N, C-alpha and C positions, 0 to 999 in steps of 0.2 A: 301609287302616289298620284294624286291629282287634287288640285284645289279649285273650287268654284268661287269666283269673286264677283259680287255685285257692287256697283258704285252709285248709291243714291246721290241725288243732287243736293249739295249744301245750299242753305238759304242765301248766303251772301258771298262767301269765299271759302277756299280750302278744299278738302277732300273728305270723303267718308267711304269706308270699305266694310263689307260684311263678307267674310271668307269662311267657307265650310270645306272640310276635308275628311274623308274616311281614313286617311293615312298620310300624315305629315312627317313621317319618320325619315324621309330623305331630304328634308329642308325644302320649303316652298316659299316663293316670292309673294309677299302681300302687296307691296307697292313698289313699282319699278323705280330705279334710280333716276333722279331728275338730272337736268343738264349740268354741265360743269359749273362750279361756283354756287350751286343751289343745294339746299339741304331739306330733307324731309323732317318736319317737326310734328311729333305726336302729342296731341293735347288730351286724348282720352283713349283708353284701351280696356277692353273686356275680353277675357278668355273664358270660354265655356267648354268643359270637358264632358262630352255627351255619352261616353261609353266607359270602357275599362280604365283602370288607373294608369296614369302616364305622367312623365315629366315633360313640361312644355317650356321652350325657350323662345323668347322674342329677341331678334337680333338685327344687326346691321350687316348686310352682305352675305354671300354664300361662298364657302370654300370646301371643295371635296364633299358635298352632300351634307354640310353642317353650317350653322351660322358662323360667320367670321368673327364677329364681336357680340357677345351676349349683352343685351341691354336689360332684360327682365328674365330672371330664372337662371337655371332650370327651376321651375316651380312644380313641386310634386302635388298632383291633384287626384283626388278620388273620383270615381264615376259620378256623373250628374252633379257636378259642382261648378261654380262660377267665381271668378275674381275680377275686380275692376280697379283701375287706377285712373286718377285725374292728375295731370301735370300742369299746374297753374301757369307756369312760365314755358311749358312745352319741354319735351324730351327731344333734343336736337341730335340728329344723326350726322355723321361725317359727310361732307359735301359729296355729291354724286354717288351716293351709296343707297342700295335698296333696303327696304324693310322686309324682314324674313321671319319665318317661324319654323321650328324644328321640334320633333317629338321623339320620345324614347320608345314609343309603341305605335302599332298600326291601328289605332282606334280613333273614332270620330271626335272632331273638335270644331269649334266655331270661334273665330276672332272677329270682334267688332272694334273698329278704330276710327278716329277722326283726327284731323290735323290740318296742316298747311305746308306750303313750299315757300321757302324764303332763301 
């Protein structure tokens, strides 16, 4: 389990992540928890399943190798498929909680997300 995260620079504000993993089956952190009193807000999310079939969950926090609170999923995805969501008002995580991903399998995936901290 290891996730590689790149953070392209947004034009004006917020954050962008592009995260790839060959195995997210033990839960991986996509975006670290912000300071106390602040929340991660997700405005866009794309999940790409690049290999075998797997169930993918996007969540808030990590507990014992799994997402603490499921926000999207688990979503059953066939190999070489993508899904995307736009959240016009943002999907707000509990304050001081990280954005995480977990998978039912040890196959490749890519998560692209953008948002802000407020």
